[in-house]
Phi, psi and omega in degrees: 000152177241162177293131179301128178216064191296147173267338175200159172253126177299132183296331177296315184290319181298318178297316181295315178296315182294317179295321177293314171310316186288320180298314180298316181293325173296314181296343179263018174072031174274149177302140182298326179301318180299309184299318175300317179302319177291320184296314186293320180300309178304317183292316181293317179302318178300312187296315183294321175302307178300318181299320184282346180109005177084198186284342178290343178253130183303324174301318175296325182296318181296322180291320181294314180289328174291310177296318187289319188262007162277295184234327191292317178297321178287332177289320178297318181299312179305314177301314181293332178272353174071041177241134182300145181298329183273357178289125184074345174228088182301326178265028178306323177298318175293323181293321177296328183287324177300315177301325180293309186292324177296322174293330168303312185292321179294326175296323177297312180304314178302310184297311182299311185299325182296333174284330182271337186287158177297142178289329176240117183298144181308320181267006179293130177082002178288336186247130181234160178298333184287325184255002190292315183301317179293324181294320185284323177296316181288330181287324175302310182299313179300317180306321182274319187275324185305312181300322179294323183292317183280340173289323177291318190280331188234010170051038174069030178273199188295329181292311181304320180297314179301312177301317180293325175296313189276350184281103174239029180300316186289317168309311182295327180296323179287315182302310180288326179291312179293321176298314180295319179293319181291323175289321181298322183266012177059035174091001185279329186209145178241357187285135166212145180298319179299325180293321181291316181298313178299317178297315176292324177299306181295331175290319181295318178292328177289329175294308178289345177255003178056046178247117175305319185295317179298319181297323198243343186303312189294327187282328176295317175304316179297311181298322175300310183295312182291322177293321178298332182261005169066063174288131175270127180235162180255165178301313173304320181291320176301312180302315182292319179297311182293319177295321178294319178296320180302311182295322179297314177296322186292322191255318182286321178295323171298323179297320177297315179294319179289316186297338180299338181285350180247008184309321187256014181251078177075211185285117173297326175306308182300314181297317181297318173297325179293315181294324181289335181285346179215063186295323184295317180299317179295321176301318182291329181288319182289325176298319183290323175286331176291329184293339179278346178275159181301121186296328188292340179279346183237324191239123182268003187242159183300340179208157178308135179241028174059241190295329184289333173307326186270356182258014176216143182250004181309310185291322181283321179289329180300324177297315180291321176297320172305306178299329177294319178296329186278311192255342179098163180296156183266354180099175194258020183297317179295323179294313175303316181297331176300315186285321179300321184293346173302325178298134180288166183302324184294334175267323179236075181295142179073018177296151186284149174280134180267130170214052184304331178299328173294319179294315180290327177297318172302318181300321186261010178073026189272328183245158173297150183307325181273359183273104181244018185243316183303129172263129183244144190265126173235159180277157177304322179304308185292322172292321177295324182283327182289328179269336185224002183067214179295327178291335174297321180286320186273334183241305188294306184303307175305325175297311179300321187279333173291324177297309180297310188302313179301314179299308188289329176286325184281338180275308196251337185068220178228172195288346177289336184255332183192153186276359181302326179303335180303327178304308181294318176308311180296315184295321179293334181302333183234352183234354181301306182290334194252356185277001188048211176271346177292326183292323171293325174299310184306304181294324183289343185249277180299328179295316179292318179302313184294319173299310183298312180297314181289324181299309183293324176298318178297316191283324190259329184253313183299325180302333178292314176295315177298324176294324180292329185272319183248355175092154179290140176085348185272149178241089183304326183285327180291337180267013182244142173220156180166199183283171181250135180269175188209315245284204193235188187277147172220099191288162172213156179285165183265129171258153184292133177286172180296000000 
């Protein structure tokens, strides 16, 4: 068997699934209009996903993960638990309607961007089977050494900040190495030492930095690349992978949440090792802290459901949507600032740091008045509605998505033509649904710039480094065999780039 990486969903299958879910929801005494809204969202999402080209295209990945992790996953869970949709979230009907209208707008954005994007992506054909090994090894070395070099040369100034923001060499090391290895072995193996080294290095940095994204992003990239290249896996491997992912999420996410309180208290490495030595105790402390918070802001279910609480945004979005319905939209200032913030500091000195998630959390009473640091995730649907009402969903959100969809397709294309698109697919796996409208602007600008800069560095510079390390003509990835790595998503908030 292979890891699912669908190019399209059959409309018959989608219709049967959506109809069965709607019937179950109706049988659990949910209002018929809500059941129809859920049915329509799944069908419109399926249409947009197929129109984009499926999961091999980053646009299709954005559609899939946004629709799935805003309302569909949570709705399915509520149906399985036999709990009414409006329980704990009285305006769930309005929230699901916002998701439906937003998905319609997203489908329009997919259609328009397909006509605007370049027919041949800028990075298509830049990577060949002959230079991949040297590129990967050199990129690994560059991804680790270049930030230190620029830190020494520029003492952590603006230039270093730019390099740090644009440096995505390590994720690309994992993506390209795993993708190429899987294809070379016809799906028998995905393991390469460069990919493993890059994944372990970023995981270590994530652990000592208490970053969920750092802990899990490389492993998510591994899974995405292996799935795109059609890695064949066995049932025992699936069980081991799922078990390892569950344990990692169960233990490491609470450590990341709790550890952020100690970021400025001496060595993060020392603190991280102490927390890792007592993971169950830390988990209990984090759960006790969450239990003190208003449950309607976090839980859509009668009791906490662990990872499923994190795979839906209905409860947090509903609070922002309810405030919008009471007080009206706040206007488009934040959306405008997202685009203004694309300009670097040397062009726009003193530009504001963007933390609109914190602003919105204060608006719904979720954070203490003095907390202006904590970042809270909202969906693009909720922010579009909060800033522009229904027109925000039908005009503003599609316009932002057209910008992102057009740029990423013009830069990277899809995985059938080059592996560069895997970078966006992996990013969307854990930030599409939670990144509000800031994430599409960020990816359409800095994300594409980072990919272009890193890709050209990989293609024209790192082969020289790789040749010095492994020698000309050698194929380091072909000579490696070993276990396959695995894990899951770990979302993180977006910080303002330079």
